[in-house]
N, C-alpha and C positions, 0 to 999 in steps of 0.2 A: 366599813360600808361607804362612808363619805368619800374615802380615797378612791374607791372603785367608781363612784358616781362622777367625781371630777375627771377621772381618766376617760370615762365614756364620753363626757361632754367635750373634752379637748379633742378626742378622736373624731367625733362628729363634726366639730368646727373645722378641723383640718380637711376632712373629706368635702365639706361644703365649699371651702376656699378653693380646693383643687378643682372642683366641678365648675366654679365660676371662671377660673383661669383657663380651663379647657374650652369654655364657651367663647371666650374673647381672645384666645391665643392666635397668633399669626400662623397660618399654614405655611408649610415649607416653600411653596412657590406661588406665583401669581401669573394670571393671563389677563391681557387687556384687549378690549374691543372698543374702538372709537367710532362714535357716530357724530358726524358733522359735515359741513360743506367745505372743509379744508381740502387742499390737494394732497396727493400721495406723499410728496416730500415732507410736508408738515406733519402728516400722520406718522410717518416713519421716525421723524425727529422726536415726537412725543413718546413713542414706544421706546426709542433708544434711551432717552432721559430716564424713563421709569425703570427700565431693566437695569441700567447702571446704578440707579439709586438703591434699588432693593437688593442688589448684590453686595453693596457696601454698608447698608444700614441694618440694624436689628430693631424692628418695630414691636413694641410690647403688646399691642392689641389691634384688633380689626378697626376699632374706633379711631385710633391714631393713624391707621393705614389710609383711611379716606382723606384725612387732613393732609397727609403726606402726598397722596396722589394729586389732590387739588393744587397744592403748592408747587409740585414738580411740573405739572401740566402748564400752570401759569408761566413758570420759568422757561419752559420749552417753546412757548408761543411768543415770548418777547422778542427774540431775534427776527421774527417775521412781521413785527410791527403791531402785535395785538397785546395791549396792556390792560384791558378791562373785559376779559372773557367771562361768560356765565357757564359754570361747570356743574353738572349733576353726575353723581356716581351711584351706581347700583351694584352692590357686591353680593355675590352668592358663594356659599361653600356647600356644595352638594354632599349628602351623607357619604361617608366612607371615601371621600375624595381628599387628596393631599394638596390640591391647587385651588386657590380662590379665583373666581371669575369676576372681573370688574368691567362693567359696561359704562363707558365714560361718554356722556352726551355734552357736546361743546357748542356753544354759540360764541364765536370768537369776538364779536363786537366790532366797533369801528376801527379802521386802520389808522395808525399814527402817520403823520406826514412831516417832511422836513419843513420847519417853519423859519429857521435861520441857519445859515452856513457862513461862518467867518474864518478868515485865515490870518494868522500872525506869524511873520518870519523876518521882519526887519525891512530894510530899504535897499538891499543889494539888487543888482540886475537879475541875479538868479531868482530872488524873491518875486520880482516883477514878472518874470517868466512863469513861475509857479502860480502866481495870482491869476495870470491870464489863462492858464490851463484849467483853472477851477471850473470854468463854464463847460468843459467837456468831460468832466468826471462823472462816475456813476451816481453819486449823491447830488441831486438837483433840488432846488427850492420848489416846494409844492408837490414833489413826487412822494410816493409811499416810502416810509422808512423801513429799512432792514439793516440789521447789523452787518451783513455782508457788504452792502453798498457803502456803509460808513467806513469799514475797515479797508475795502478796496481803494476807496478814494484816498485815504491816508497813505496807503502803500504806494499808489501811483504818484502822489505828490512827493513822497520821499525819494522815489526812483528818479524823478526829474533832478532833484538836488544831487543825488549820487552820480548821475550821468554827467553832471557839471563839475564833478570833482569833490563834492562835500561828502566824503565817505563816512564821516562821523555824525551825519544828520540823524535826528530822531524826533519823534512826536510824542514823547512820554508825557508831556504836560497838556496834551489835548484833552478836551472835556466833552462829554455828551450828557445833556440834561433832557429828561422826558417828563412832560406834563400830561399824565393820563386823563386829567379832567377835560383838557382841550384837544387831546390827541395830537400833541405837537412835540417835535424833536428839535432841540437847539444844540447846534454843533459849533464848537470853537476848536479849530485845528491850530495848534501852536507848534511850529517846526523850528527847532534849534539847529541851524546849519553847522555850527562848529567851524573849525579851521578848514581852509581849502587845501587839498592835497596838491603837492608840487612835484615836478620831475627832478630827480637828482642826478642820475648817470645812465649811460647807455652801454649795455654789454652785448657785443656782437659775437656770433658763432657761425663757423662754416661758410664764410664768404671772403672772396678776394677783393671786394669793393672797398674803397677808402671809407673809413669811419665818418669822415666829413661829408662824403656824398650821401651815405645812408642817413645821417642826421638831417641833411637837407630834404631828402625824400620824406622823412617822417615829420618835418617841421619841428625838430627836437631842439629845445634850448633848456639847459639846466636852470631850474628855478621857475620855469613856465608852469602854468596850471595844468594839472592832469584831469582827464575826464574820459568816460567811456566813449564818447563821440570821437575824441582825439584818437583813442586806441583803435577803434573800428576803421576810421579814415586812414590811419597810418598803415594798417594791415592791407587795406584795399590798394593804396598807392604803391606799396612795395610789390604786391602781386601783379599790378598792372604795368610795372616797369619792364616786364618781359625778360628779366634776368633770372627769375626763380620759378621752379615748379611748385614749391611749397614755402609758405611764410608763416611763422608763429611769432607774434609780438605779444608779450605777456608782462604784466607787472609782477615784481618779485615781492610778494607779501611775506611778512614775518610778524612775530609777536612784538617786535620793536618798532613796527611801522607807526609813525605818528603823523608828521606833516609832510614828509618827502618819501619818494618811492623810486627805486631803480627800475629800468625797463630792460628786459631781455629780448633780443632779436635772434631767432634761430631760423635758418633758411636752408633750402636745398636748391642748388643752382642748376639751371638748364644746361643742355649741351652747348658748348661755345659756338658751334657752327650748325646752321640749318641749310639743307639743300631745298631749292624751290623748283617746282615743275608743274605745269598744267597745260591743258588744252581746252579751247572753248569755241563757241560759235554764237554770233548774233546776226540779225538780219541787216545791220548797217555795215559792219566791217568783215563779214564772213568768218572763215576759220582763222584761228590764231593759236600760237603756242608760246608759252613762257618758260624760260629757264633762268636759273640764277642761284645765288647763295647769300646767306646773311651771317655775318660774324657779330654776335651780340655783345661780346665783351673783348675789346682789344687791349685795354689796360685797366688798372685799378680805379681810374677816374670815370669809368663807365662809357668810354667812347665806343661807337659801333661803326660797322661798314656793311654796305649792301650793294650788290651788283645784280642787274637783271638784263635779259635780252628778250625782246618780243619779236616774233616772226609771224607776219600775217599777210593776207592779200592786199590790205589797204594800209597797213601800218607796220613798219620795221624799224626798231630802234634798240640802242644799247644805253643803259643808265648806270652810273656809279654814284653812290651817295655816302658821305661821311657825316655822322651825327655826334654832337657834343651836348651833354645835358646842361641846361641852364641853371640859374641860381635856384629856381624852384623846379627841380627836375621832374616832379610829378606831372607838371603841365607846361613846362617850357623847354625848348631845345633850339640849338643852332645847327645848321647843316650846310655843307658844301656839296653841290650836285653838278655833275656834267652829264649831258645827254647828247648822244649822237643819233640823229634821226636820218637813217639812210633813205627812207621813202615814206611819204605821207600823202595819201590821196584824200582830199576833202570834198570830192565831187565836182567842184568848180575849178579844180587845178591840183597840181601836186608839187611837192617841194622836198628838199633835203636841207637839214640845218644842223648846226652845232650850238647848243645852248649851255652856258655856264651860269650857275645860280648860287647866290649867297642868301640864306633864309633865316629868319627868326620866326618861331611859331609859338603861340601861347594858346593852349586848347583846354577847355573845361567842358563839363557835360552839357552846358547850355549856352556856351559862347566860344568864339574863336577869333583870334586875330593873327594874320599871317602877312609878314612884310618881307619882300624879296627885292634884291638888286640883280638884274639879269643882263647878260651880254649875249646877243643873238647874232649869228652869222647864217643867213638863210639864202638859198638859191631856189627860186620859185619859177614854175612854168604854168601860168594860168591858161584855162581853155580859151579865153579871149584876151588878147594882148601879147606883149613881148616878154621874153625871159627877163627875170629880175634877180639882181644880186644885192642883198640888203645886209648892212651891218648896223645893229641897233643896240643902244643902251637904254634900258627902261626900268623904272621902279614899279612895283605892283603891290597893291594892298587888297587883301581879301579878309572879310570878316562876316560872322553870322551871330545871331542872337535868337534864342527860342523863348517863347512865352507860353504859359498855360493859364487859362481862365475859364471859369464856369459860366454857362449861359442858361437862363431861365432856371429850372430846378433840376436839370439833368445832372446825374452824378459824375459822369466822365467829362473832363474838361476839354476844351478846344486846344489843340496844339498849333501854335503859330510860329513860323520861322522866317526871319528876314536875313537876306544875304546880299552883300554888296561887294563890288570889285571896282577898283580904280587903277588906271595905268597911265603913266606919263613917260613918253618915249622920245628919244632924240637920235637922229642918224649920226653915226660917228664920223662920217666923211664930211658932214655939213651940220654943224651944231644948230644952225638957224632952222633947219628942217626938222620939225617935230610934230607930234600929235598927241592927243589924249583920248582915252576911252573910259567909259563908265558903264556899269551894269548893276541893276537892282533886281533881285529875285524875292518873291514872297510865296509861302506855301502854308495853307491852312488845312488841318485835318479836323473835321467836325463830326463827332459821333451823332447819329440820328436816333439809333436804338442800340441795344447790346449786340445786334447782328448786322447793323447797317451803318455805313459811314459815307461822308461826302468829302472829296478832296478837291481843293481849288488851288491852282498854282499859276503864277504869272511872272513874266520876265520882260524887262525893258533894257535895251542895249543901245548905246550911242557911241559913235566914233566922231570926234571933233577934228576933222581933217578936210582940206580942200579937195584933194584927189585921193580916191581909195587905193590907187596903185602905190601910194606911199606906205601903206600898211601891208606887212608881209602876209602871205596866205595863211600861215599858222595862227595869225591873230585876227583874221577877218571874221565877221559875224555871218552866220547862215543857219538855216533851220530845215527840218524835214528828217524823218526817221523814227525809230522805235522809242526814243526818249523825248520827242518834241511833237512834231506834227505827223502822227502815225500813219495817215493815209498817203503820205508822200515819201519819195525815195530819199535816201540819206543826203542831207545838205543840198537838196534840189532847189530850194528857194534861197537865193543869195549868189554871191556875197553882196553885202550892203553896208552902208554907214549906220543904218538904223534897223533895229529888229524888235518886234513886239510879239510875244507868244503867250497864249493863255490856254489852260486846260481845266476842264471840269469833269470829274470822274465819280461815279457812284459805285460803291462796292457792297456786296452781300456776302456775309460769312457763310462758307460751306462746311468746312471741317478743319480743325487744327489751325494751320497757317494758310489755308487755301480760301480764296475769295473769287466770286464771279464779279466781273466789272463791265460797265458800259461807259462811254465817254464821248465828249465833244472837244475838239481841238480847234484853235483859232490862231492865225498868225498874219502879220503884214510887215512890209519892209519900208515903212514910211514913218515920219514923225507924226503925221496925222493918222490916228488910229482907224479912220474910216476908209482910207485909200487902199485899193488893191488887196482886199482881204481874202484869205484862203481858209477853208474849213475842211475838217474831216470828222467822221463819226465812226464808231466801231464798238466791238465788244471782245472780251477775252477772259483769261484766267490769270490770277495774280497769286504768287506765293511770297509771303513776307516772313522775314526772320531778322533778328538783331544784326546778323553779320552779312546778309545778302538779301537781294530782292530780284525776283524773276517775274516777268510778265510776257505773255504771248497771246495772240489773237488775230483778228481780221479787222482792217480799217478801210473805209472808203473815202477817196478824195472827192469832195463835193464840188470843188472849184475847177476841176479838170474836165476836159471833154470826155464823154462816155463814163465818167465817174468810176475809174478803175478800182478794183478790190485788191488790197495788198496784205500779205501776211507779215507780221512783225514778231520779233523775239528780242527781248532785252534782258541782260543780266547786269546788275549793278551791286556795289557794296557800299 
């Protein structure tokens, strides 16, 4: 009997324990509803953390479930800068339901802010560059802390090092300290640059060009530092050389890559010869046609040849030019040019001449210097005066420099371009007979708003000569026409020893590259800017593109009797 009683007690005890476990057992699934003033992204992050946690964990009871929900929710809020949230959880398990419903009420508490951001990477120039870039990073002093901003800042700092050739750079020793009592984040970025990658060798494929010439285009030297900036510039310079349709400059990575890396250059060459043909019109020189050809690759040293013929009502000439790449062929070249001008009408006279030119040109995106030695044999017939035959030897220097600077708080900078020309000439039949010329041009493009801009240009030209007849017609200064004083006929003001021209133009953006424009032009032919001044005003349409500029409209000459109205059309490159 005692045995049966013990068996009954044990059975009842087991059933009692089972009933307790059923009361507190975790249901098979959970649903979460979040009540707070957090944004949708933060809500979704909390749900994602909770769902992933309950997929991977086995929670013994509903009591432990609340603790886990609170802990996981706190962890999900930390990347957004909330380290002291107040969390309430109401859990319900409806009868005969397999899912527990959790209502999570969250008061996120105060945001944590960046209190200190420090960078440690040594004293190299690259480290100085990284240090200066820290002020433009996502993580800023006093700004709300997020893990994303912390990690993005570290990634961008490392990218600067990588672009400078430190491909083994890492920030593994960087530290982040959070003080939840003061809602402060203390960041110490520690960047180990490691060794700098260097160039080892150049491997060329599919090109006839001399390896030495390609190396000069790429500014390639074995043992020189490698960087992404060098790689991008090398690819752009080779593509701009006009020898190739396609250029691929790539580092040859391998598991053995340590401190040096070879470079592969694979190209597809353009056709060796291009034919040139075109027809055009502008209001200054009427109709014209152009014919010619260009041989872009004469030999493996990159020499080129080009010949063109222009036939027009005001201008007829033939030109042949031979180009040789310079030591820095991406922006330097030498050329020999001969030009036979069979007819040139400048408005105040016409001429024909033979010009031979030896030129050195150095051109970059924001600057240019062009030095030439010229031999000119010109036969001129001025409208006023006698027929002239001039043999002239002269040197000419042309240069320009562009600047950009911001004004006030407007985001688009002013573009300012200065251009100068100097010319020293001597007559070959009399070396004591000589003259000098100088010209200074300036142009400023000032954005007023995103849709409006103001353009101011000015030009001062001087001929230092006792008698203007000593200067050939092709080198004399004059103005008037679609690209200077638009209300006046082509070169109708001049010739003169001195010339001053100023233009003020307002443009309103219409669509794509199209603008509406109105302008005021001013010119005089004297050293004194107030003497014998001519004005014109007008309006028109402008189309601008990186490779061409077209303007057309109507202009009125205010300084002429009856103030005639004149149509103008200008095409320039």
